[in-house]
N, C-alpha and C positions, 0 to 999 in steps of 0.2 A: 504494500500500500504506500503510495507516495503522496506527498503533500499537495500535488496538483489535482488530485481527484476530487470530485464534488463530495460534499459532506454525506449525502445520502448513499452514494456508492461506497464510501468508506464505512459507514455504519452497516451497510448490507454485508460487506466483506467481513467485518468484525463479527457479525452474527454467525456467519458461516464458519469462521476459523476459530473463534474463541469459545470454549465450552461455557464460559460465564457471561457471554454477550447476549444471550437470548433470554428474555423474560420467560421464565418457565410457565407454570400454569397456576391460575387461581380461579376464584369463583366467576370473575367477570373480566378477565384481562390476561394479557400475556402475548408473547410472540411465538409463532410457530416456525421453528427452524431446527436444523441439525447440522452437526459438523462431522468431519471425517474421523477415521480411527485415531489418528495421531497428527499433531501439528507438523510433524516431520514430512508427512505426505505432501503437504502444500509447499514445503520449502526445499525438500531434497528430491531431485528428479530420479534418484536411484533407489529411493525407498519403496519397498513392496511390503504389504501387510503379510503377516504370517498366516499359515493355514489355521492356527489356533484362533486368531482374531477373526478370520473370515468365517470359520465354522460356527462361531458364536452368534453370528448375525445373519443367518440365512433368511431370505425374504422371498415372497412370491413376486413374480415379475411386475415391475412398475409400482410396487407398494412403497409408501413413504411414511416416515415418521413426521409428527407435527410438533415436535419439540426438540430441543437440543439433544443430540445423541452422539456423544464423543466416541462411540465405538463403531459407527456406521461409516463405511467408505462409499461415497456416491460416484466414484470415478468410473468411466467406462472400461478401465483396465481389468476390472474384476469380472472375468468371464467364467470363472469356476469357483465353486465352493466345496469344501471338504466336509465329510460327515463327522462333525464333532472335532474335538482336540486330537489330532492325529500326528504321530511322530513323523519326521521327514521320511523315514523309511517304513512304509506301511507293512512291508513284509515281516518286520520284526514283531509286529503285533498280530498279524494274521487277519487284520481287518481290511476290508475292501474299501477303497476311497471312492465315494460317489460324487461325480461332478455334474453340476446342473448349470445350464446356461441361464443367465438372468439378465434383466434389463436394469440399468442403473436407476436408483431412486433419486428424485430431485432433492437438492439440499434445502429447499424451503417450500413449504406448502401454504401459499397465501390464502387458499380457500377457507382454511379454518380461522384465520384472522377475519376474513369477510363474514363467516358465520357468527363470530363473536360480535362483530359490528351490528349485524341484523338483530342478534339476540338482545344486546344492551339497548338498542333503539326500541325494541318491542317492550322491554321493561319500563323504560322512561315513558313511552306512550301510554302504557297501562297506568302508571302513577298519575299521569295527567288526565286520565279519563278518556283517552282517545282510542284505545285498543282494549276491549274488554278482556281478551285472553292473553294479553301481552306478558302476563306473569309466567307463562311457560318458558320464556327466555331463560329464567333462572335454572330450569330443569335441563335445558340444553347445555348451559355452562357446567352443571353437575356432571353430565355425561362426558363432556370434553375433559373435565378435570380428572375424573376417575380413570379415563383412558390414558392420559398423558402421564399422570403421576405413577401409575402402575408400570408403564413402560420405562420410565426413568429408573425405578427400583430394579426391574428385571435386567435392564441394560448394565447397571452398575454391578449387579451380581455376576453377570456373564463376563464382564470386563475384568473385575478384580477378584472374583471368587467370594466376595462378601459385600455387605452394604454398610457404609459409614452413616449410621443413623444421626450422629451429631452433625455431620456435614450436610445431610439431607435436610434436617430441620433448620439448620442455619440458613441454607439457601431459601427455604420457604419464608422464614421470617424476614430475610433481607428483601424479598420480593413483595411481601404483603404488608408488613407492619409499619414501615416508615410513613407511607401515604395515609394509613389508617390513623396513626398518631396525630398527624397534622389535621386531618379532618375532625377528629374528636375534639381536639383543642379548639379549633375554630368554631365548631358548633356550640360548645359550652360557653365560650367567651361571648359569642354573639347573643346567647340566651340572656345575658345580663341586661341587654337593651331591648331585645326583640321578643321576649317571652314573659308571660306573667310570673311574678316572683314565686307564687305558690307552686309552680311547676318545676322549679329548680331542683328540689330534692329528688323528684322522680327522674329528672334528666340525669342527675348525678349517678343514680343507681343504674340507669341505662348505659351511661358512659363506662362505668366500671365493669359492668357485665360485658360490654363490647370489648374492652381491653382484655378481659379474661376469655374471650371467645365463647361465652355461654349466653349470649343475648337471646337466642331462640328459647332457651328454657326460662329465662327471665320473663319473657312475654307469655309463656305458657302458665307459669306458676305465680304470676303477679297478683292473681285474685282480683282482677279488675271488675268493677261493678257495672251495672247498667249505664251509669252516668259516664264511666270512663270510655265507653264505646262511642259516646256522642261528642267527645272533645277532639280538638285538632291532634292528630297522632304525634308521637315522639319523632323528632328529626333524626333519631338514630334507629328507628324501627327497621330500616332496611338491613341492619347489621345481622339480622337473624340468619341470612344465607351465608354470610361470612363465617358465622359461628359454626354452622354445620360443616362447611368446607374445611375449616381448621381442625375440627374434631376428627374428621376423616383423615386429615394429614397426620394427626398424632396416632390414631388407633390402627389404621390400615397398614402402615409400614411395619408395625409390630406383628400383625397377623402374617404379613409377607415374610418377615424374618423368621417367625416360628415355623412356617411351612418349609422355608429353605433349609432350616437346620435339621428338620426331621425327614425331609425328602431330598436326598442327593440327586435322584433321578426323577424324571417326570414331574418336576415341581411346577412347571407351567400348567400341566393338566390338573394337578391338585389345586392350584390357585384358581383355575377356571371353575372347578367344581365348587370350591369354597365361595367364590364371588357370585357364581350363578345361584347357588342355594340361598346365599344371603339376600340376594336381590329378590328372589321369589318369595322368601319369607317376609321381607319388608313390604313388598307389594301386596301380598295376601293380607298382612296385618292391617294395612290401610283400608283395603276393601272390606274386611270384616268390621273394623271399627267404624267405618262410614255408615254401616247399617244399624249401628246402635245410636244411643242418644248422646254419644261423646261429642263435645264441642268441636266444630270443624277447625277452629283455630288451633286446637291441640294437634290435629292431624297435619295442619299446614306448617306449623313451626317445629314439630317433633323430629329429632334426628332419626329415631327409629322408623318413622313413617315416610321419611324422604330419602333414606339411605339407598333405596334401590336404584335411583338414577346414577349415583356415584358408582355403585357396585356393577351396574350394567356396563359402564365405561371401563371398569377394571376387568370385567370378563372379556370385553373386546380386546383389551391389551394383551391378555393371556393367549388369545387365539391369533392375534394379528401377525406376529413374527415367530412362528414355531421354530424352536431350535432343533437342528437335526439330531443332536445328542439325545433329545427326549423321545425321538421317534423309535418305535420298536423295529422298524425296517425302513429301507429307503423309500421315500415318498416322492412321487412324480410331482413336479411343479406345474400347475395349470395356468394358462394365460387368462386370468380372471379380472384384471383391473377394469376393463371397459364395462362388462355387465354389472360389476359391483358399483362402479361409478354411476351408471344409469340408475341403479336401484337407490343409491344414496340421494341422487337428485330428485327422484320421484318421491322419496320420503319427505322432502321439504314441502311438497304440495299440501298433504293433510296437516302438517305442522302449521302452515300459513292459515289454513281454514280454522284450525283450533284457536289460533291467536285472535281470530276475529269473533268467533262464536262462543268460546268457553267463558265460564265464570267461576271465580274461586270460591264462591259461597253457595254452590250447588252440590248436594251430596253425590249426585251421579258422577261428577268429575273425580271425586275421591274414590269412588268404587271402581272406575275403569279409566277415567280420562288421564290422570297423571301416569298411570301405567302405560297407556298408549303413547304418551309423549316420550317416555323413556325408551320404548322400543323404536319409535320413529327416529329419535335423536341418535340412538346407537347406529341405526342403519345409515343415517345421514353422515355421521362422522366416519364410518367405515368407507363409504363411497367417496367422500371428499378427500380423505387421506390418501387415496390412490394418486391424486394429483392429475388425474386425467378427466376429460369430458368437458362439455360446454359449460355445465354448471360451475365447475371448478374455475373456468376462465372468468365467468361473470363475478363470482364471489372473490376472485383474486385481483379485482380491480384495485389499483393503488390507493384510491380514496377510501375504499372499504377497509383495506389493510391498515391504513393510517388510523382509522377510527378503532379498528379491532385491537391494535397495540395499545391504545389508550382507554380501552373499555373499562378497565378496573377503576381508573380515576373518574370516568364519567359516571359509573355506578355509585361510587362513593359520594360524589358531590351533588348529583342531580336531585336526590330526595331531600336533603336538608335545604338546598336552595329553593325547592318548590314549597316546602313547609313555611319558611320564613317569608318568601315573596307573597304567598297567598294569605297567611294568617296575620302578618304584621303590616305589610304594605298593601294588602287588599287586592292584589292582582288576580284577574280571572281571564278565562277565554284565551284568545290569541295572544294577548299581551303576556300572560303567564307562560304560555308555550315558548314564545320567543326569548323571554328572559331566562327561563330554566335551561333551554338548549344552549344559549350563548354563554351564560355565566358558567354552567357546569363544564362545558367543553373547554373554555378558557382555563378554568382551574385544573382540569384534568391534564391539559397540555403543560401547564406550569409544574404540576406535580411530577409528571413523567420526566420533564427536562431537568428540573432542579432538585428533585427529591429521590424518585424511584431509581432512575438510571445511575446517578453518581454513587448512591449507597450500594446498589447491587453490584456494580463493577469495581468498586474500590475497597469497600470494607472487607477485611479478612485477607487482603493481599499482602505479600511480603513488604516490609517497610525498611527504609535505610537503617544501617547499623547505628548511626548516631541518634536517630530518632528512637530506636528501640531502647537504647540505654536510658533515655530520659523517661520512658513510660513506667508506670507502676507495675509491680509484679503481677497483679491480677489482670490488668489490661494486656500485658505481654503474653500471658498464657492463654487468655480467652478474650481476644479483642472484640469480637462480634457480640458475645454475650455481655461483656462489660458495657459496651456502648448502648446496646438495647436496654440494658438494665437502667442506665442513667436516663435514657430517653423516656422509658415508661414511668420512671419515678417523677420526672419533670412533668410529663403529661398528666399523671394522676394528681400532682400538686396543683397544676393549673385548673384541672377539672374541679377539684374540691374548693379552691379559692373562688372561682368564678360562679359557683352555684351555692355558696354559703350565704346565710342570712336571709333566705327567702321567707315569705309569709306562709302561714299555715294554709293548707288546701281548703277549699270550700267543704263545709261539714258534710254535705250530701255525697261527696266523692267516696267516703268510707262506708256508705250505707249499702248493704246488699239487698237484692230483691226480696229475699226471705225476711229480713229484718223489717223492711218497710211494710211488707204485707202483714206481718204480725202486729205491727202498730195499728194498722187500719182495722184489724179484726179484734182489737182489744175491747173487752166488755166494760160497760160502765160509762158514765158521762164524763167528758173532759171539761165541763163547764163549772165554774165557781159561782154559786148563786148568793154569795154572802153580801153582794152589793145591791140586791133587789129584795123588795118586800116578799113575804111568803106568797107563793102562787102568782107573782107578777109575771106577765108575759106580754110581749109586743103584740098588739092586735093584728090579726091577719084576716079580718073580716071587714065588711063595709055595712053602713046602715041599710036596714031592710028597705027594699024597693028600688035600690040603685041597680041600674042595668049596665053591665059591662059593654063597652064598645066592641063591636065585632068587625073582623076583617075577612072578606071572602078568601077561602083557602085556594091556593094554586092547584091546578089539575094534577100536579105531581104528588100531592099529599092526601092523606086520609082526613076526613072531617074530624074536628075536635068535639068530643062528647060535651054536652052542656053541663055546667056545674055552677056552684055558687060563685058570686063575684069575689075577687080577692082584694088584698090590701092596696093594689095599685090601680084601683078602678077609676080614680079621679085624675090619672095621669093623661096628659094630652098626647104623649108619644112614648114608645117603649125605650128609646135611647135616652140615657141620662147625659146631659151636657158634660163634656170632658173636664170643663173647668169648675163644675159645681162641687161644693164641699159643705156638708152639714155634719156636725159632730153627733153621732148617734147617742152619746151619753147625755148631751144637752137636750136632744129630742125626746128621749124616753126615760131619762132619769136613771139609767143604768147601762151597762155594757150590752152591746149587740152580740148575741150568740150566733156564731157563723160556723156552719158545717161545710168543709171543703170537699168537693167531689170532682172527679174527672181524671186527668192524666198526671204525669210526673211534674209538669210545670205548676199545676195547682198544688200538688203534694209538697213541693219545695217551699210553698208559702206558709205551711203549717208545721213543718218538721222542726222540733227542738226550738220553739220560739222562746225568747228570753223575757225577763221582767221589764225590759225596755219597751215592749210593745205597748202602744197607747191603751189607756183604760177604756177607750171607746168600744173595743171589740174583745171578745174571747173566741178562740179558734179551736175547733176539733177537726183533726185531719182524718178523713175517710177515703182519700183518693188512693188509687193503686197505680204505681209507676208503670209506664209502658202500655197503658190501656186507654183506648179512645172510646168512642161511642158505638163502634161496630160490635157485632156479636163476637164473643171470645174466640170462636173457631175460625174467624176470618183471617185473611192474609193481606198484608199491605205490600205494595209493589213499587220499588224504585225503578225508574225508567232504565231499561236495558238489563235488568237483573231479574232473577227468579223471584216469585212471591215469597215473602217471609212471614212466618206465623207470629201471632201475638204471644206474649208471655203466658205460660200456663197459669200464672197467678191472676190473670184477668177473669178466670172462672170464679174468683172470690169477690168480684166487684159488687155484685148484687147483695151479697151477705154483709159486706162492709158498710154499704150505704143503709141497709136496714137497721144495723146496729146504731148507726149515727142518728137516724130519725127517732130512735127510741129515746135519745137524749133531749128531745124536744128543742131543737135549735130554732132561732128566729128566722133564719134564711139559709138557703143552700147557695154557696158560690160554686157554680158548675164551670170549671175551666177546661176547655177542649180546643181542638183545632190542630194540634201538632201532628196528629196522625190522619185526620180527615183530609188534609191537603194531598194525600197520596191516592193513587188508584188502588182498588181493592179487588179481592176475590171473596165474595160473600156467598156461602152455601154453594160453592162450586161455580158461581157465575161471575165473570169479569165485570167490574164496575169501574167506569172511568169518570174522572172529574169533568164537569161541564155537561154531562148527560142527564136526561130526565130520570133514568133508572137509578142512578147514583144519588141524585137530589132527593128522590122519593124515600130511599132507605135511610139517608142521613137525617132527614126531617122526621121520619117516623120514629127512629131510634131516640132522637132528642125529645119528641113528644112523649114517648113512653117514660123517660126519666122524669120529665116535668109532671106527668100524671101521677107518678109514684109519690113525689114530694107533695103535690097538691092534695092527694088523698090523706096525707097526714096533717094537712092544714098549713103547709110550709111553702112560702113563695121561693122563686128562683131568681138569681142574678147571674147573667152570663157575660163574661168579657169577650170581646171580639179577638180574633187572632192577630197579634202584633207581628212586627218584623222579628226575624231570628238573626243571631250572630253566627259567625263562622263555626261550622260543626264538621264532624268527621265525614269523609267521602262516602262511607257506607250508607249515609242518610240521603245521598243524592242531592239534587238541586231543587226539589219540589218545595221545600220550606222557604227558599229564597224567591220563589216565583210569586210576585205580587198579585198576578191575576188569579192564581189558585187560592191565595189567602182571601182575596176579595170574594171569590165564588163561595167559599165556605162561610164567610161572614154574611153573605146574602141568605144563606140557609138559616143561620142563627136569627137574623132579623125577621125572616118570614115566620119562623116558629114563634118568636116573641110577639109579633104583631097579632097572631091568632090567639095568643094567651096573654093579652095585654094586662089583664087584671091580676095575673099571677107571675108574670115574668118581666124583668127589665134587663136592658143591655148596657154595659159600660164599655168604653173604648180607651184602652191604655196606650194607644199608639204614640200620642204626644209625650207621654211620660217616659216611654222606653226607647223611642226611636228619634233620630235627628231629622232635620228637614229633608234629607236625601233618602229617608226610609231605611237607614242603617242603624243597627243596634248601638245604643249608647254604652260606652265601655265603663264609665264610672259616673257617679252622681256628682252634683255640684259640690257636695261636701267631701268628695274624694273617696267615696266608698265604691269599690269594684262591684259591678253589677252584671249578672248573667255571664259569668266568666266562661262558661261552656257554650254560650250562645242562646241558652234557653232557660236555665234554672236559676233560682235564687238561693243564696246561702243565708245563714241566719241574719247577718248584718244588713244585707241588701233587702231581704224580705221585711225586716223591721222598718227600714227606711221606706219601703214601698207602702206598707200598711199605714205608717204614721203620717206620711206626707200626701197620700192620694187615695189609697184604696178604702180606708175606713170612712173618709169623707164622702166618697162616691156611694158607698152603701147607705150612709145616712141620707144623702140626697135622693136616693131611690125611694126611701120611705117618706121623705118630706114632700114629695110631689113636685120636685124641681124638673 
């Protein structure tokens, strides 16, 4: 290599000649290249590899490795191969030398870099909501990783007679850890400004789990509640796949080493059996578990349920380059690259279809879909690794290869960039896509140029004598371990410092579905009657002879049964003016007893209320979290995803409200709408927003609730559906759709108009949303409000009651 060559040419030659110049393999990145048997081959024209070296690397015609292979000679000179390690004089051993004509394998397989580029693009598109099944790109990475890592281990065994586990793990860490440390540090430091302080502690745990490569189990066993599912995800959530990858890198080499020590012969066959059986068991376990009530996130994140993709790649590596010494007899080499290449190219077609139609939250995909992806990915890798065919040419385009070599960095940075850009800066749509692609690519390029490549190619290399004398004894003996230890210590210190001092999380975050339901089903009254004369109760009747104003019911609803006029008979309109405020205590001489019913938003207004709540109201919480007005057996539907069932706790909704009515409240605050904005499947029938069929069932279900309260002599106040703040992507975009919210509010108003003497409506929009219709982040007093975009914690709920809600309820009874 001379100094006049272009930089790219120099780098390409370095990849081909230097065993450490090729980024080996990781979950989402690396370079696909191989080198010759020995650097002497490239510098000494008289050098010829020994029969021992050749026999260890027998290959089918045209086959090629996709990673650095220091024992493979790709030169056309090698037209013969010997059957195993054979002495120069074969007559001395009595063994017959079998010579097989082969085609030289190319030194670099750009198609696998192209496949990485497409895979990481699919994952990024999935995160952005552009490609529903793009998550299968991670499974493609798993297969590539299992294939290449296993080949590295086998090649080292065949070259040296053993495997240097310390050296292997050192190379893995040099390839993966530096960029990860930089990303973790940047994410946690940025959280100081761009993330609510109550989330810092959780992010710190995520970061430490990521550093320990156990992030996947952190997300499995974190015990996240219903409310955790609705908040903006952790910017380190994508580290789950890196954890599975690294766990494989630690455990699988030990399995390989054990097999090699116990099986001097036919070790490739033994490893193929071990990896094949392991892959089958893992895939079968996922299939069985998906048919139970096990949470799908457990299957998605679990190492045991995702290992089959890695093991499928490992199985392919055992079969890919069979060593002649393992064969019981001479094996004829078949000319198979072209058919195999075609099969690999064809496997990409169903993979592309799955990337468009698959969904990670559907049980069928766990029963058979992920298994299909592993099989198809294995076929694709096998075909592309031949280096032949039109598909290999397309995927080997320089632009795709450039992206593929930086795919690890793109994967690392794209998700946290997306989280901060959307949650803190409010970017959506095309603007979010452009920012995520541009910034994550730029950061990946910088990481590759200034972090990954320098550390991988320089750390652990021999150092000048003078420099060695100045190093500490520990660093001299274990330079890579010493430096990584210092880097991890520094990263951990920065993580701890940048996430220290955060506020306590909202109290509702620690509440489980079971605990909340148990509270709603508690027997006995939650009201304190010490401030009222014996038997005193707010009147819910009107003078005899008063006739309630009636409104014709729309054709979409059932007629309302006639009944006695209610406490709101004198009201001119069902809607209470949003600025009206009347103190219920001044109006009635005691606190207004309010029973809360409805979904989790209403529930959050009554959970663990403090003594700071105004004396104007007393609250009894009978709402069930996650439950709307639809029948409990219904399904709610996010656009582009499969219907999702309501919580089984919704079956307790009617019982909880009956217990609440026994406490004789003065009014029911029925807070709904968070679920009604979605399309539904009710009794097996699809119901879509804006249709008469869905309007009819929504209004009918509302009417049934109101009739139940009215039968007990208790009126109802319903808030309209306000804006929502940023929530998790699993909840879709429906709650942010103003037209959908307006449509649901029209249903509330229609029902209220037909029940005007018993129902009034209040509108919290001006209190909770700004002029642009976006959720207010904090109150004028500096209290954080609806930090997950929907729910109130104790402080914000107290503020909401004391400054607006109690006055609105008083105004409803005062006839305003």
